[in-house]
C-alpha positions in Angstrom: 57.1 88.8 108.3 59.7 89.5 111.0 61.1 93.0 110.5 64.0 94.5 112.3 64.6 98.3 112.2 68.0 99.6 113.1 67.6 103.2 114.2 64.8 104.9 116.2 64.8 108.3 114.5 61.7 109.7 112.7 62.4 107.7 109.5 62.9 104.3 111.3 59.9 104.9 113.6 57.6 105.9 110.8 58.5 102.9 108.7 57.9 100.6 111.7 54.5 102.2 112.3 53.5 101.9 108.6 54.7 98.3 108.3 52.8 97.2 111.4 49.6 99.1 110.2 49.8 97.4 106.8 49.8 94.0 108.3 49.3 93.6 112.1 50.7 90.1 111.8 54.1 91.5 111.1 56.5 91.3 114.0 58.3 94.7 114.0 61.2 95.6 116.3 63.0 99.0 116.4 66.4 99.1 118.1 67.9 102.5 119.0 71.3 103.2 120.5 70.1 106.3 122.4 67.5 106.9 125.1 63.9 107.6 124.0 64.1 111.4 124.6 67.6 111.8 123.2 67.9 113.9 120.1 70.8 115.8 118.4 68.6 118.3 116.7 66.1 120.9 117.7 63.4 121.6 115.1 62.2 119.7 112.0 60.9 121.5 108.9 58.3 119.9 106.6 57.0 120.9 103.2 53.4 120.9 102.1 54.1 118.0 99.8 55.5 115.9 102.6 52.5 116.7 104.8 50.2 115.3 102.1 52.1 112.1 102.1 52.0 111.8 105.9 48.3 112.5 105.9 47.6 109.7 103.5 50.0 107.2 105.2 48.8 107.5 108.8 46.1 110.1 109.6 46.3 109.9 113.5 50.0 110.8 113.6 49.5 113.4 110.9 46.8 115.1 113.0 48.9 115.1 116.1 52.0 116.3 114.3 50.2 119.2 112.5 48.4 120.2 115.7 51.8 120.8 117.2 53.3 122.8 114.2 54.7 126.2 114.2 53.8 127.9 111.0 55.3 130.9 109.3 55.6 132.3 105.8 58.4 134.9 105.8 62.1 134.8 105.3 64.3 137.6 106.8 67.8 138.3 105.6 70.0 140.4 107.8 72.9 141.7 105.7 74.9 144.9 105.3 73.2 146.6 108.2 69.7 146.1 106.8 66.9 143.5 107.2 65.2 142.4 104.0 62.0 140.5 104.4 60.2 138.3 101.8 56.8 136.6 102.4 54.7 133.9 101.0 57.1 131.0 101.5 55.0 128.7 103.8 57.1 126.8 106.4 55.9 124.4 109.1 58.1 122.9 111.8 57.9 120.8 115.0 60.3 120.1 117.8 62.3 117.0 117.0 61.8 115.7 120.5 58.0 116.2 120.2 58.0 114.4 116.8 59.8 111.4 118.3 57.3 111.3 121.2 54.4 111.2 118.8 55.9 108.5 116.6 57.0 106.4 119.6 53.5 106.5 121.1 51.9 105.6 117.8 54.3 102.7 117.3 53.4 101.3 120.7 49.7 101.7 120.0 49.9 99.5 116.9 52.2 96.9 118.6 55.7 97.8 117.5 58.4 96.7 119.9 60.8 99.5 120.8 64.2 98.8 122.3 66.3 101.8 123.4 69.9 102.3 124.7 71.0 99.2 122.8 74.1 99.5 120.7 74.5 97.0 117.9 78.0 96.8 116.5 76.8 94.8 113.5 73.6 93.2 112.0 74.0 89.8 113.7 71.2 90.6 116.1 68.8 90.7 113.1 70.0 87.4 111.6 66.7 85.8 112.2 64.7 88.7 110.6 63.1 88.4 107.2 63.6 92.1 106.5 66.2 94.5 108.0 65.6 98.3 107.6 68.7 100.3 108.3 67.7 103.8 109.4 70.7 104.3 111.6 71.8 107.7 110.2 74.9 109.2 108.6 77.2 106.9 110.6 75.3 103.8 109.6 76.5 100.5 110.9 74.7 98.7 108.1 76.2 100.8 105.4 79.7 100.3 106.8 79.2 96.6 107.1 77.9 96.3 103.5 80.2 98.9 102.0 81.4 96.7 99.1 77.8 95.9 98.1 76.3 99.4 98.5 79.3 101.3 97.2 78.8 104.5 99.2 80.7 107.8 98.8 81.0 110.3 101.6 81.9 113.9 100.7 83.0 116.2 103.5 81.9 119.8 103.1 84.3 122.7 103.6 82.4 124.6 106.2 81.9 124.1 109.9 78.6 124.5 111.7 77.2 124.2 115.2 73.5 123.4 116.0 72.0 125.4 118.8 68.5 126.0 120.1 67.4 129.4 121.4 64.6 130.8 123.6 64.3 133.5 121.0 60.8 133.5 119.5 60.9 134.0 115.7 58.2 134.7 113.1 60.4 134.1 110.1 63.1 131.9 108.7 66.0 134.1 109.5 69.5 134.4 107.9 72.0 136.6 109.6 75.4 137.4 108.1 78.0 138.9 110.4 81.5 140.0 109.2 84.3 139.8 111.7 88.1 140.3 111.5 88.3 136.5 111.1 85.7 136.2 108.3 82.0 135.8 107.9 79.7 133.9 110.2 76.1 133.2 109.2 73.0 132.0 111.1 70.2 129.8 109.8 67.4 130.2 112.4 63.7 129.2 112.4 61.0 128.7 115.0 59.6 125.3 115.8 57.2 126.2 118.6 55.9 129.4 120.2 58.9 130.0 122.4 61.9 128.2 120.9 63.9 128.3 117.7 66.7 126.4 115.9 69.8 128.5 115.7 72.6 127.1 113.4 75.9 129.0 113.1 78.0 128.3 110.1 81.4 129.5 108.8 84.3 128.4 106.7 87.0 126.2 108.0 89.6 129.0 107.7 87.4 131.5 109.6 86.6 128.9 112.2 90.3 128.3 112.9 91.2 132.0 112.7 88.6 132.7 115.4 90.2 130.1 117.6 87.1 127.9 117.6 89.1 124.8 116.7 90.4 125.0 120.3 87.1 126.0 121.9 85.0 123.7 124.0 81.2 123.8 124.2 80.9 126.6 126.7 83.4 128.8 124.8 81.7 128.2 121.5 78.3 129.1 122.9 79.7 132.3 124.5 81.4 133.3 121.3 78.2 132.9 119.2 76.0 134.5 121.8 78.2 137.6 121.9 78.6 137.7 118.1 74.9 137.6 117.5 73.8 139.6 120.5 71.9 142.2 118.5 69.6 139.5 117.0 69.3 137.5 120.2 68.2 140.7 122.0 68.9 139.3 125.5 67.8 135.7 124.7 70.0 132.7 125.2 71.5 130.0 123.0 70.8 126.5 124.2 73.2 123.6 123.8 72.3 120.0 123.2 75.7 118.4 122.9 76.4 121.1 120.4 79.7 120.7 118.7 81.4 122.2 115.6 81.2 119.7 112.8 81.4 119.4 109.0 78.5 118.1 107.0 78.9 114.9 105.1 77.0 114.2 101.9 76.3 110.5 101.7 75.5 108.8 98.4 75.1 105.1 97.7 75.0 103.4 94.3 72.7 100.8 95.8 70.4 101.1 98.8 69.9 97.4 99.4 71.7 94.0 99.6 70.0 90.7 100.4 67.3 91.4 102.9 68.8 94.7 104.2 67.6 98.0 102.9 68.7 101.6 103.8 66.5 104.4 104.6 67.0 108.2 105.2 70.5 109.4 106.2 71.9 105.9 106.1 71.4 105.9 102.3 71.7 109.6 101.5 72.1 113.1 103.1 71.2 116.5 101.8 72.9 119.6 103.2 71.0 121.2 106.1 70.7 124.6 104.3 67.7 123.2 102.4 66.3 121.5 105.5 65.3 118.2 104.1 66.9 115.4 106.1 63.9 114.3 108.2 61.5 115.0 105.3 63.4 112.7 103.0 63.7 110.0 105.6 59.9 109.9 106.3 59.1 110.0 102.6 61.5 107.0 102.2 59.5 105.2 104.9 56.3 105.8 103.0 57.7 104.7 99.6 59.4 101.6 101.1 56.2 100.6 102.9 54.1 101.0 99.7 56.7 99.0 97.7 56.5 96.1 100.2 52.7 96.1 99.9 53.0 95.9 96.1 55.5 93.0 96.4 54.8 91.2 99.7 56.5 88.0 98.6 59.5 89.4 96.7 61.9 91.7 98.6 64.1 92.2 95.6 61.2 93.5 93.5 60.1 95.7 96.4 63.5 97.2 97.0 63.9 97.8 93.2 60.6 99.6 93.1 61.6 101.7 96.2 64.9 102.7 94.7 63.4 103.6 91.3 60.9 105.8 93.0 63.1 107.5 95.6 66.6 107.8 94.1 65.6 110.4 91.4 63.9 112.5 94.0 66.8 112.3 96.4 69.3 113.1 93.6 67.4 116.2 92.7 67.4 117.3 96.4 71.1 116.5 96.7 71.8 118.6 93.6 69.8 121.5 95.1 71.5 121.0 98.4 74.9 121.0 96.8 74.2 124.4 95.1 72.8 125.7 98.4 75.7 124.6 100.5 78.2 126.0 97.9 76.5 129.3 98.1 77.0 129.6 101.8 80.6 128.4 101.6 81.4 131.1 99.0 79.3 133.9 100.5 82.3 136.3 100.5 81.8 136.3 96.7 78.9 138.7 97.2 80.7 141.3 99.4 79.5 144.7 98.4 76.1 143.5 97.1 73.1 145.7 97.8 71.0 143.9 100.5 68.1 143.6 98.2 70.1 141.8 95.4 71.9 139.8 98.1 68.6 138.5 99.4 67.4 137.7 95.9 70.6 135.8 95.2 70.2 133.8 98.5 66.5 133.0 97.9 67.2 131.7 94.3 70.5 129.9 95.2 69.4 126.3 94.8 67.4 126.8 91.6 64.1 125.8 93.1 62.7 129.4 93.3 63.0 131.8 90.4 61.9 135.4 89.7 58.4 134.3 88.6 57.9 132.2 91.8 59.1 135.1 93.9 56.6 137.4 92.2 53.8 134.9 92.9 54.8 134.5 96.5 55.6 138.1 97.3 54.8 140.7 94.6 56.1 143.6 96.8 59.5 142.0 97.3 59.8 141.1 93.6 58.9 144.7 92.7 61.6 146.0 95.0 64.1 143.7 93.3 63.0 145.0 89.9 63.2 148.6 91.0 66.7 148.0 92.3 67.9 146.4 89.1 66.4 149.1 87.0 67.9 151.8 89.2 64.5 153.4 89.6 63.6 153.2 93.3 60.9 155.8 93.0 58.6 154.2 90.5 55.7 151.9 91.4 56.3 149.3 88.7 59.7 148.8 87.1 60.2 146.5 84.1 61.6 143.0 84.9 65.4 142.7 84.7 65.5 141.4 81.1 64.1 144.6 79.8 66.7 146.8 81.5 69.1 148.4 79.1 72.9 147.6 79.3 75.4 150.4 78.4 79.0 149.6 77.7 81.4 152.3 76.4 79.5 154.0 73.7 77.1 151.2 73.0 73.7 150.6 74.7 71.7 147.4 74.4 68.0 147.8 74.6 67.6 144.8 76.8 69.5 142.0 78.5 68.7 139.2 76.0 71.1 138.0 73.3 70.5 135.4 70.6 73.3 133.4 69.1 72.6 132.0 65.6 73.9 128.5 64.8 76.2 128.3 61.8 75.2 126.3 58.8 78.7 126.4 57.4 77.4 128.0 54.2 80.0 130.7 53.6 82.0 130.7 50.3 85.6 131.8 50.4 85.0 133.3 53.8 82.2 135.6 52.6 79.2 135.6 54.9 76.3 133.7 53.1 73.1 135.6 52.3 71.2 132.9 54.2 73.4 133.4 57.3 72.8 137.2 57.1 69.1 136.6 57.0 69.2 134.3 60.0 71.0 137.0 62.0 68.7 139.8 60.8 65.7 137.7 61.8 67.1 137.2 65.2 67.6 140.9 65.5 64.0 141.4 64.6 62.8 139.1 67.3 63.4 141.7 70.0 66.8 140.7 71.4 69.1 143.4 72.5 72.1 141.7 70.8 72.7 139.0 68.2 75.9 137.0 68.3 77.3 135.9 65.0 78.8 132.6 64.1 82.6 132.4 64.2 84.4 134.6 61.7 87.9 133.4 61.1 90.8 135.8 61.4 92.7 133.8 58.8 91.9 131.2 56.2 93.7 128.5 58.2 91.6 129.5 61.2 88.4 128.2 59.6 86.5 125.4 61.3 85.1 124.1 58.0 85.3 125.2 54.4 82.0 127.1 55.0 83.3 129.2 58.0 82.8 132.9 57.4 85.9 135.1 57.8 87.4 138.6 57.9 90.9 138.0 56.7 90.3 139.9 53.4 88.9 143.4 52.7 86.3 142.1 50.2 84.7 140.0 53.1 83.8 143.1 55.1 81.0 144.3 52.8 78.5 141.6 53.8 79.2 142.3 57.5 78.6 146.0 57.0 75.3 145.4 55.4 74.3 143.0 58.2 75.3 145.5 60.8 73.0 148.1 59.2 70.1 145.6 59.1 70.6 144.5 62.7 70.8 148.1 63.9 67.7 149.0 61.9 65.8 146.3 63.9 66.8 147.9 67.2 69.5 145.4 68.1 73.3 145.4 68.2 75.6 143.0 66.3 78.3 141.1 68.2 80.7 139.5 65.8 82.5 136.5 67.1 86.1 136.6 65.9 88.4 133.6 66.4 90.8 131.0 65.0 89.8 127.3 65.0 93.3 126.1 65.8 93.4 122.3 66.1 89.6 122.1 65.6 90.0 123.3 62.0 89.8 121.6 58.6 86.7 119.6 59.4 83.6 118.8 57.5 80.4 120.8 57.7 79.0 120.3 61.2 75.4 119.4 60.0 76.9 116.0 59.4 78.6 115.8 62.8 81.2 117.8 64.6 85.0 117.4 64.4 85.0 115.1 61.4 88.3 115.9 59.6 88.3 116.7 55.9 90.0 114.4 53.5 93.7 115.1 53.3 93.5 116.5 49.8 90.9 119.2 50.9 92.4 120.0 54.3 94.8 122.9 55.2 97.6 122.9 57.7 96.6 123.6 61.3 98.2 125.6 64.1 97.9 125.0 67.9 99.7 125.7 71.1 101.1 122.2 71.0 101.2 119.4 68.4 98.3 117.6 69.8 95.4 116.5 67.5 91.9 117.3 68.8 90.6 113.8 68.1 92.5 110.6 67.3 91.4 110.9 63.7 92.3 114.6 63.4 95.3 116.2 61.7 98.3 116.8 64.0 98.6 120.6 64.2 101.9 122.5 64.1 103.1 123.8 67.4 103.3 127.6 66.8 106.7 129.2 66.7 107.5 132.9 67.1 106.8 133.8 63.5 103.4 132.1 63.6 102.5 134.1 66.7 103.5 137.3 65.0 101.5 136.5 61.9 98.4 135.4 63.8 98.5 138.4 66.1 98.6 140.7 63.0 95.7 138.7 61.4 93.5 139.2 64.5 94.3 142.9 64.6 93.6 143.3 60.9 90.3 141.5 61.2 89.3 143.6 64.1 90.0 146.7 62.0 87.8 145.4 59.2 85.0 144.7 61.6 85.3 148.2 62.9 85.2 149.7 59.5 82.1 147.6 58.7 80.2 149.2 61.6 80.1 146.2 63.8 78.9 147.3 67.3 80.7 144.7 69.5 83.6 142.4 68.9 83.6 139.0 70.7 87.0 137.4 70.8 86.8 133.6 71.2 89.3 132.3 73.7 87.3 129.1 74.4 85.7 126.1 72.7 89.1 124.3 72.1 90.0 126.9 69.5 93.5 128.4 69.1 93.6 131.0 71.8 91.7 128.8 74.3 94.1 126.0 73.6 97.0 128.2 74.9 95.1 128.7 78.2 94.5 125.0 79.0 97.3 122.8 80.4 95.7 119.9 78.5 96.2 121.5 75.1 99.3 123.6 75.9 102.2 121.3 76.7 104.9 123.9 75.6 108.1 124.1 77.5 109.0 127.6 76.4 107.9 131.0 77.7 104.3 130.4 76.4 103.7 127.2 78.4 103.8 125.9 81.9 102.4 128.3 84.5 99.1 130.1 83.9 101.0 133.4 83.6 103.0 132.0 80.7 100.0 130.3 79.1 98.3 133.7 79.1 101.1 135.5 77.3 100.1 134.9 73.7 96.3 135.2 74.2 96.9 138.5 76.0 99.2 139.7 73.2 96.3 139.1 70.8 93.8 140.8 73.1 96.1 143.9 73.3 96.5 144.0 69.5 92.7 143.6 68.9 91.9 146.2 71.6 94.3 148.7 69.9 92.7 148.1 66.5 89.1 148.2 67.9 87.5 151.6 68.5 87.7 152.8 72.1 84.0 153.6 72.2 82.9 150.1 71.3 82.9 147.1 73.7 85.3 144.2 73.4 83.9 140.9 74.7 85.7 137.6 75.1 84.6 134.0 75.4 86.4 132.1 78.1 86.4 128.6 79.5 85.8 128.2 83.2 86.6 124.5 83.4 87.9 121.9 80.9 85.7 119.2 82.5 88.7 117.0 82.4 91.3 115.9 85.0 94.4 118.1 84.9 92.6 120.8 82.9 91.8 124.4 83.6 90.0 124.9 86.9 87.6 127.6 88.0 90.1 129.3 90.3 92.5 129.7 87.3 89.6 130.9 85.2 89.0 133.7 87.7 92.6 134.8 87.3 92.2 134.7 83.5 89.1 136.8 83.7 90.8 139.5 85.8 93.7 139.6 83.3 91.3 139.9 80.3 89.4 142.8 82.0 92.7 144.5 82.8 93.6 144.3 79.1 90.4 145.9 77.9 87.7 143.3 77.8 84.4 144.7 78.9 82.3 141.5 79.2 83.1 137.8 79.2 81.0 134.9 77.8 81.3 132.1 80.2 81.7 128.6 78.7 82.8 125.2 79.8 84.5 122.1 78.2 85.3 121.4 74.6 89.0 122.1 75.2 89.7 118.4 74.5 87.4 115.9 72.8 87.7 113.5 75.7 86.2 116.0 78.3 83.4 114.8 80.6 80.7 117.5 80.2 78.0 118.1 82.8 75.2 119.6 80.8 72.7 120.0 83.5 69.9 122.6 83.9 71.4 126.1 83.6 74.8 124.5 83.8 76.8 127.6 83.0 74.9 130.1 85.4 76.9 129.1 88.4 80.2 129.6 86.6 79.0 133.0 85.4 78.2 133.9 89.0 81.8 132.9 89.9 83.4 135.0 87.2 81.1 138.0 87.6 81.3 138.2 91.4 84.7 136.8 92.2 86.7 138.3 89.3 84.5 141.4 89.2 83.9 141.2 85.4 80.5 141.5 83.7 79.3 138.3 82.0 77.0 136.9 79.4 75.8 133.4 80.0 73.9 130.7 78.2 73.7 127.1 79.1 70.2 126.0 78.3 68.5 129.3 79.4 65.1 128.6 77.8 62.6 131.0 79.5 62.2 134.7 80.4 61.9 133.6 84.0 65.3 131.9 83.9 66.8 135.1 82.4 65.2 137.3 84.9 66.4 135.1 87.8 70.0 135.1 86.6 70.0 138.9 86.1 68.1 139.9 89.2 70.3 137.8 91.5 73.5 139.3 90.0 74.7 136.1 88.4 75.1 137.6 84.9 74.6 140.9 83.1 73.4 139.5 79.8 71.8 136.2 78.9 71.9 134.0 75.7 68.4 132.7 75.4 67.6 129.5 73.7 64.5 130.6 71.8 62.9 127.2 71.1 60.4 127.4 73.9 59.0 130.6 72.3 59.2 129.6 68.7 57.9 126.1 69.0 60.9 124.7 67.1 
């Protein structure tokens, strides 16, 4: 087979080496636009998993690469005038130039033809090749030429970074955060040999411009960074290798091949440098592609399909982790004021690949320091993990940071809480949770979701809640009663047969909403509320809050989410009003805040008032996170003590993104940007996930999905 490889970086060279080794009869040529010793990076980091793949693929190069490695196991975080160190992380790195030398020499040893300083404007030079491997990087010629077939997307990140080397010897992966009058600059630095380190400086676009770096040349940029990080450099120098301020581009392609052309490495995909995986992914691609070709030597299409099926899921997971990591650094000002220990914990767990349990395994001393900080007990040897720390709000203290929400069975009769529902809540309280969250209790009969929705619109409904509050308290937990009004999502059949299925017309009741928009095409058209409706509903909420208070409920959770009445006012998709309660966010907030004020006035001052809020509608034109931050601040100013973070359900046509821990990032946003305590769920299934969210300061209380522990 005649094979042409476009691009002489580590991925392209490694594939050429493996292809020639697999069959010496292959004619393999690598064409590279730059000189053999040209490189735009400094060091390359490898994981233990990648090293295993390299060992099995080509042992001679593996030995030479690993003999050259710099190895270290610590991460240092310089923040707030302190240095926090965590060990046990295991990193290995090599100079990129040295890696290229090893791979070039191995290629020549096995008979690969290498052609340098040859620019190819298109793929015509490979027209006579049976296979063309495009490993030509983020600015891939092949990807551009085959754009319609490969369907790439290129997402430009909001930060700017510049890639330096330094003669500073390091013994840890080092993060430095420096606040200036212009904003925050951060360093990602790591060693790759005994005397030299990679030293990347990153900042936001706004800070970069405010510092005048958009007008700076290479010498001015290096001087600026050298002065800014002089304490860490300690007399050592930054080294430039055509170092320029650039923005990272995340590349994704729906297909990685067309015809006899296949993409590899950065040509097919990129992952943000903050998780250090570009070269690793490219060389793993090379191994997988080589193996696929060996399995299907006479069928390129089958080989390419195998290659993509193996590698695309892996790459997508890395890109997701890289997206979270990059977003963390782009939004680092969110954590202004964090204690350096919690800041370091938040940084180390930013991408979701490391949790509290893994930190404990890697560095028990650091994890114990985190636990002592969270418990507020710096003098003890062993503090309990974060989920066992109590949470005090107003006059109510939760024994721990775990809450359980019990799913409704729609079994209430005339709004009276069913005995079976009370038993479910009492059993949840007996499981050891600090709080149990009830199903929705409607503030009015027309606010029910289904005929079986519980309520508090009448005095005779309060007795069952009072008995439940006593049982929950006797079990050592606190009862949080969710109070709301279904709005346009009301008058539906019991949800055990499917959600949002409207009742027959003869069994339904009139619905209210911000605007006369049905929740689903089959749903009843609600009445757009007028002034009299708003007065009545406000009074109903206040009266229901009073009944809950008299029943001895510990916490009231007001539902301003889930597409229900109050949440509908907040969303521009559900609220199309043209009066004083529609339009701008300030006006959309008017009625919900009026209800909050009425409820807060009716609810005892020594008991917490919580609220559920939507952070994103997951739909074009809907509520966006920045607006949700403003909503959160207003709710806190009006007496809400803690917010349950939710997403979607505002409209039935939303596009949800129910990924792993999908609400935790939104909770982090609301808690740390709006400055409001949060409770978060979103598929939190283990104690480790709860401990991680709490320890890192992403939430104050967690809704645990108990199925992992119950075996259900």
